[in-house]
C-alpha positions as CSV (number, residue, x, y, z in Angstrom):
1,M,111.1,81.5,91.1
2,K,108.9,83.9,89.4
3,Y,107.7,87.0,91.0
4,V,104.1,88.7,90.4
5,V,102.8,92.0,92.0
6,V,99.1,92.5,92.2
7,L,98.6,96.3,93.0
8,G,95.0,97.0,94.0
9,D,95.6,101.2,93.7
10,G,93.4,102.6,96.8
11,M,92.1,99.6,98.1
12,A,92.7,99.8,101.7
13,D,90.0,101.9,103.6
14,E,88.5,102.3,107.1
15,P,85.8,100.9,108.9
16,I,82.3,101.6,107.4
17,E,79.4,101.7,109.7
18,E,77.1,100.7,106.6
19,L,79.1,97.6,106.4
20,G,78.9,96.4,110.1
21,G,82.6,98.3,111.0
22,K,84.2,96.4,108.1
23,T,86.4,98.0,105.7
24,P,85.3,97.2,101.7
25,L,88.3,94.7,101.7
26,E,87.3,93.3,104.6
27,Y,83.4,92.8,103.4
28,A,84.5,92.0,99.9
29,E,84.0,88.4,98.6
30,T,87.5,87.6,98.2
31,P,88.1,83.9,98.3
32,M,91.6,83.8,96.3
33,M,93.1,86.4,98.5
34,D,91.9,84.7,101.8
35,E,93.3,81.1,100.4
36,M,96.6,82.5,100.0
37,A,96.5,84.5,103.0
38,A,95.9,81.1,104.7
39,Y,98.9,80.0,103.8
40,G,101.1,82.6,103.5
41,E,102.2,86.0,105.1
42,I,100.1,89.3,105.9
43,G,101.3,92.4,107.6
44,L,101.4,96.3,107.5
45,A,103.8,98.7,105.2
46,S,104.1,102.4,105.5
47,T,104.6,103.5,101.8
48,I,104.4,107.0,102.4
49,P,107.4,108.3,104.1
50,A,106.7,111.2,106.8
51,G,106.6,114.4,105.6
52,M,105.5,113.2,102.1
53,K,102.1,113.8,100.9
54,P,100.2,110.6,100.0
55,G,99.9,109.6,96.5
56,S,100.2,106.9,93.9
57,D,103.6,108.4,92.7
58,T,105.6,108.2,95.9
59,A,103.6,104.8,97.0
60,N,104.4,103.0,94.3
61,L,107.8,103.8,94.1
62,A,108.1,102.2,97.6
63,V,106.5,99.3,96.9
64,L,108.8,98.6,93.7
65,G,111.5,99.2,96.6
66,Y,112.8,102.7,95.6
67,D,112.8,105.1,98.7
68,P,110.9,107.9,97.9
69,K,112.9,110.3,100.0
70,Q,115.8,109.5,97.6
71,Y,114.4,109.2,94.2
72,Y,110.8,111.1,94.1
73,T,111.1,114.3,92.2
74,G,107.5,115.0,91.3
75,R,104.7,113.0,89.9
76,S,104.4,114.4,86.2
77,P,107.8,113.5,85.3
78,L,107.1,110.1,85.7
79,E,104.1,110.6,83.5
80,A,106.2,112.3,80.9
81,L,108.3,109.2,80.4
82,S,105.2,107.4,79.7
83,I,104.2,109.9,77.1
84,G,107.8,110.0,75.9
85,V,108.2,113.3,76.6
86,D,112.1,114.2,76.9
87,L,112.5,116.7,79.8
88,A,115.3,118.8,80.0
89,D,117.0,119.7,83.4
90,T,115.4,122.9,83.5
91,D,111.9,122.1,82.4
92,I,109.1,121.7,84.9
93,A,106.4,118.9,84.5
94,I,102.9,119.6,85.6
95,R,99.9,116.9,85.7
96,C,97.0,118.9,83.9
97,N,93.9,116.8,84.4
98,L,90.7,117.8,82.6
99,V,87.8,118.2,85.4
100,T,84.5,119.2,85.5
101,V,83.6,122.6,87.4
102,S,80.2,123.8,87.6
103,D,78.6,125.6,84.9
104,D,76.6,128.0,86.9
105,G,77.5,131.7,85.3
106,L,79.6,132.2,88.5
107,P,82.8,133.7,88.0
108,Y,85.5,131.0,87.6
109,E,87.0,131.6,91.2
110,E,83.5,130.9,92.8
111,K,83.0,127.6,90.7
112,T,82.8,124.3,92.6
113,I,84.9,121.2,91.4
114,I,82.4,118.3,90.7
115,D,84.6,115.8,89.1
116,H,88.3,115.2,88.8
117,S,88.0,112.6,86.1
118,S,85.2,114.2,83.9
119,S,82.9,111.1,84.2
120,E,86.6,109.1,83.3
121,I,86.7,110.9,79.6
122,S,87.8,108.6,77.1
123,T,91.8,109.5,75.7
124,E,89.9,109.9,72.1
125,D,87.6,112.4,73.5
126,A,90.2,114.1,75.7
127,S,92.7,114.6,73.1
128,I,90.3,116.3,70.9
129,L,89.6,119.2,74.0
130,I,93.5,119.3,74.6
131,E,94.3,119.9,71.2
132,A,91.7,123.0,71.2
133,V,93.2,124.2,74.3
134,R,96.8,124.0,72.7
135,K,95.9,125.8,69.8
136,K,94.6,128.9,72.0
137,L,96.8,128.9,75.0
138,E,100.2,126.9,74.0
139,W,102.8,129.7,73.0
140,Q,106.4,129.8,73.5
141,G,107.8,127.9,76.9
142,F,104.5,126.5,77.3
143,H,103.5,122.9,75.8
144,F,100.5,120.4,76.3
145,Y,100.9,116.9,75.7
146,V,98.3,114.1,75.6
147,G,98.0,111.9,78.1
148,T,95.3,109.0,79.2
149,S,92.1,109.7,80.1
150,Y,91.6,112.9,81.9
151,R,95.4,112.8,82.7
152,H,97.6,115.1,80.8
153,L,100.7,117.0,80.8
154,F,101.9,120.5,80.9
155,V,105.6,121.5,80.2
156,W,106.9,124.8,81.7
157,N,110.4,125.4,80.1
158,C,112.7,127.2,82.2
159,G,109.8,127.1,85.0
160,K,109.5,126.8,89.0
161,V,108.2,123.8,90.9
162,V,104.9,125.6,92.8
163,D,102.7,123.9,95.2
164,L,99.5,123.1,93.8
165,T,96.3,120.9,94.8
166,P,95.4,117.7,93.4
167,P,91.7,118.3,92.2
168,H,90.5,114.8,94.0
169,D,91.6,116.3,97.2
170,I,88.6,119.0,96.9
171,L,85.9,117.7,95.1
172,G,82.7,119.5,96.0
173,S,84.9,122.8,97.2
174,K,84.5,126.2,95.6
175,I,88.2,126.6,93.6
176,G,89.1,129.9,94.3
177,G,91.1,129.4,97.3
178,Y,93.3,126.4,95.4
179,L,93.9,127.9,92.1
180,P,97.6,128.0,91.5
181,K,99.6,131.1,93.0
182,E,101.7,131.6,89.8
183,D,100.0,134.1,87.8
184,V,100.4,132.4,84.7
185,L,99.3,128.9,85.4
186,R,96.1,130.6,87.0
187,E,95.5,132.5,83.9
188,I,95.9,129.5,81.8
189,Q,93.3,127.5,83.9
190,K,90.7,130.4,83.8
191,R,91.1,130.9,80.3
192,S,90.7,127.3,79.6
193,F,87.2,126.9,80.9
194,D,86.1,129.9,78.2
195,I,87.6,127.4,75.6
196,L,86.2,124.0,76.9
197,N,82.5,124.7,78.5
198,E,80.9,125.3,75.2
199,H,83.1,123.2,72.8
200,P,80.9,121.1,70.7
201,L,82.2,117.9,72.2
202,N,81.3,119.0,75.7
203,V,77.6,120.3,74.7
204,E,77.2,116.5,73.2
205,R,78.8,115.1,76.4
206,A,76.1,117.1,78.6
207,K,73.5,115.7,76.2
208,K,74.5,112.0,76.9
209,G,74.6,112.9,80.8
210,L,78.3,112.8,81.1
211,N,80.1,115.6,82.8
212,K,81.6,118.1,80.7
213,A,85.4,118.2,80.8
214,N,85.3,122.1,80.9
215,S,88.6,123.1,83.1
216,L,92.0,122.3,82.9
217,W,93.6,121.8,86.5
218,F,97.2,121.8,87.3
219,W,99.0,119.8,90.1
220,G,101.9,117.2,90.8
221,A,104.8,119.6,89.6
222,G,108.3,118.3,89.7
223,T,111.7,117.9,87.8
224,K,113.4,115.5,85.6
225,P,113.4,111.9,87.4
226,G,116.9,109.9,87.9
227,L,115.5,106.6,88.5
228,T,118.2,103.5,88.3
229,S,117.4,100.4,86.8
230,F,115.1,97.6,88.5
231,A,116.7,94.6,86.9
232,G,120.3,96.2,88.2
233,K,119.0,96.6,91.7
234,T,117.3,93.4,92.2
235,G,118.7,91.0,89.1
236,K,115.1,90.4,88.0
237,K,113.9,91.1,84.5
238,G,110.8,93.3,84.8
239,A,107.5,94.0,83.1
240,M,104.8,96.7,83.9
241,I,101.0,96.1,83.1
242,S,99.1,99.2,83.9
243,A,96.5,101.4,82.3
244,V,97.9,104.9,83.4
245,D,100.9,106.8,82.6
246,L,102.3,107.1,85.8
247,L,103.0,103.7,86.4
248,K,104.4,103.4,82.6
249,G,106.3,106.2,83.1
250,I,107.8,104.4,86.4
251,A,108.7,101.5,84.3
252,V,110.5,103.4,81.6
253,G,112.5,105.0,84.5
254,T,113.4,101.6,86.1
255,G,113.9,99.9,82.6
256,M,111.0,97.8,83.0
257,H,109.0,96.8,79.8
258,N,105.5,98.2,79.3
259,I,103.2,95.5,78.5
260,E,100.1,97.0,76.7
261,V,96.9,95.2,76.9
262,E,94.0,96.2,74.8
263,G,90.8,97.6,76.7
264,A,93.0,98.5,79.7
265,N,91.5,101.8,80.9
266,G,92.3,102.3,84.7
267,G,88.7,102.7,85.1
268,L,86.0,100.0,87.0
269,H,85.4,98.0,83.6
270,T,89.0,97.6,82.2
271,N,90.3,94.5,80.9
272,Y,90.8,92.3,84.1
273,E,91.2,88.9,82.2
274,G,93.7,90.8,79.3
275,K,95.9,92.1,82.2
276,A,96.0,88.8,84.2
277,G,96.6,86.5,81.2
278,A,99.5,88.7,79.7
279,A,101.2,88.5,83.2
280,V,101.0,84.6,83.2
281,R,102.6,84.8,79.4
282,A,105.1,87.3,80.6
283,L,106.0,84.9,83.3
284,T,106.0,81.6,81.7
285,E,106.6,82.0,78.0
286,E,108.2,85.3,77.4
287,G,111.4,85.0,80.0
288,Y,110.4,87.9,82.5
289,D,111.5,87.0,86.4
290,F,108.9,89.8,87.7
291,V,105.5,91.0,86.6
292,Y,103.9,94.2,88.3
293,I,99.9,94.2,87.6
294,H,98.6,97.8,88.5
295,L,94.5,98.0,88.9
296,E,93.3,101.7,89.3
297,A,90.0,101.0,89.7
298,P,89.5,100.9,93.6
299,D,91.3,104.1,93.9
300,E,89.0,105.9,91.2
301,M,85.9,104.3,93.2
302,G,87.4,105.6,96.2
303,H,87.5,109.3,94.8
304,Q,84.3,108.8,93.9
305,G,82.8,107.8,96.7
306,S,81.2,105.0,95.6
307,L,81.3,102.1,98.3
308,K,79.4,99.7,96.1
309,N,81.6,99.9,93.1
310,K,84.9,99.8,95.5
311,I,83.5,96.5,96.8
312,Q,82.8,95.4,93.2
313,A,86.6,96.5,92.2
314,I,88.2,94.4,94.6
315,E,86.1,91.7,93.8
316,Y,86.8,92.0,90.2
317,L,90.3,92.0,91.0
318,D,90.1,88.7,93.2
319,E,88.2,86.9,90.8
320,R,89.5,88.2,87.2
321,V,92.9,88.9,88.1
322,I,94.5,86.9,90.8
323,R,92.4,83.8,90.3
324,I,93.6,83.7,86.8
325,V,97.2,84.2,87.5
326,K,97.4,81.6,90.3
327,E,95.8,79.2,88.0
328,G,97.8,79.8,85.1
329,L,101.1,80.1,87.1
330,D,100.0,76.8,88.9
331,K,99.1,74.7,85.5
332,A,102.4,75.9,84.1
333,G,104.2,74.0,87.0
334,V,106.3,77.2,87.9
335,D,107.9,77.9,91.3
336,Y,106.2,81.6,92.0
337,R,105.5,84.3,94.7
338,M,102.7,86.7,94.5
339,L,102.7,89.9,96.4
340,V,99.0,91.4,96.8
341,M,98.9,94.9,98.5
342,P,97.5,98.7,97.9
343,D,99.6,101.3,97.6
344,H,97.8,103.8,100.0
345,P,94.2,104.1,101.2
346,T,91.8,106.1,99.4
347,P,88.9,106.0,102.2
348,I,85.4,106.4,101.2
349,S,84.4,108.8,103.7
350,K,87.6,111.0,102.4
351,R,87.6,110.4,98.7
352,T,91.4,111.0,98.4
353,H,94.4,109.1,99.6
354,T,95.9,109.2,103.4
355,S,99.1,107.9,104.8
356,T,97.8,105.0,106.7
357,P,100.0,102.0,106.6
358,I,98.5,99.5,103.9
359,P,98.0,95.6,104.4
360,Y,100.1,93.3,102.3
361,L,100.1,89.6,101.4
362,I,103.3,87.4,100.5
363,Y,102.0,84.1,98.9
364,D,104.7,81.6,98.1
365,S,103.6,78.6,95.9
366,T,106.3,76.1,97.5
367,K,105.3,77.0,100.9
368,R,101.7,75.3,101.4
369,D,102.6,73.2,104.5
370,V,101.3,75.2,107.3
371,K,97.5,76.7,107.1
372,K,97.3,79.6,109.2
373,C,93.5,81.1,110.5
374,Q,94.0,84.4,108.7
375,R,92.2,86.4,106.0
376,Y,93.7,89.2,103.9
377,N,92.2,93.0,105.2
378,E,93.4,95.8,107.4
379,K,92.5,94.2,110.9
380,E,94.1,91.1,110.5
381,A,97.4,92.6,108.9
382,E,97.4,94.9,111.9
383,T,97.2,92.1,114.5
384,S,100.0,89.6,112.6
385,G,102.9,91.4,113.9
386,N,104.6,92.0,110.4
387,F,105.3,95.5,110.1
388,F,107.7,97.7,107.4
389,A,107.8,101.2,108.8
390,E,109.9,102.2,105.9
391,G,107.8,100.5,103.5
392,Y,110.2,100.4,100.2
393,R,112.1,97.7,102.3
394,L,109.1,95.1,101.8
395,M,110.2,94.5,98.0
396,D,113.6,93.0,99.0
397,H,112.0,90.9,101.6
398,Y,109.3,89.8,99.1
399,L,112.1,89.2,96.5
400,E,114.3,87.4,99.5
401,I,117.1,89.7,98.6
402,K,119.4,89.9,101.7
């Protein structure tokens, strides 16, 4: 039996009046997911433990079968694994976003945060800006590392874990009340604006109608993680296909292989077909038992508040990933189980993550004898009667581990 997870980051949502009271998942044209739901199992899983903040870090750990309460030490330490930074036990890793704040002449504290991703800046452009900051603001005990797109890493030697606000939680707000309470972090953020706002690259971006990547934003602080082997835990040789450092870092920490796909960028216009094809090859030709395909686009569209594009991202996932994977595995004649789910909701109305339980779909290619009258969406999953209050236990159920 082969196993494949298709994770639509932030895909779940809430009923929207504009869609006639439907969610984007319910409204979208998803014939492949609905076909599998008609023969499969649907239900709900709570991937965010009570008392923990909703995020892709805790949620994806739970989806992979790791109890976040036991294994979570912060988001940035996981991303550090992907980047290749070997953290010391006394290091604090902090996510360092390149964000857009208003260029309005107001003092830094009175500026408004406009875009948490700086128009989904390319890694190539971002690396130039991070280097500019590094030259001016990196000194003993503080280090910058380039990540992917707008997502980068700051390491504070012998620092401390401090409470920091994710930028996507405060879009449209004045930043003064959300700046780091730690003096040195607040000062670095503030000085970064002076370095970045009039950087020639940002001047050119503005001329092209793109948002300037004109400030750093710190969040997601944590300490060195201690994850256990996925193969040791499940007996499955696993691979990860993702464009974002968080998921790649989880793969490194759990001993899974990261499969790089050209053109995969974490945005709406990523290489869907490339990811799907790589998954099929990994399962049918390269000896892997388990592949985790992560798609970031629904989450990004939720943060942007773009209803049209969130629906498009869900439809792309169905047609350009799930269909290709299913047809490829069917053609190869292998038995397989596919798990489709989000990690958490990113509702259009809120533009950030919530802790609401998410819908899951399990399809087994060997069990097409009983057709059910069900589609895959939040509403039908809620009425299914299937519920994993501890979402990390869903993975053992999916892998049929007793």
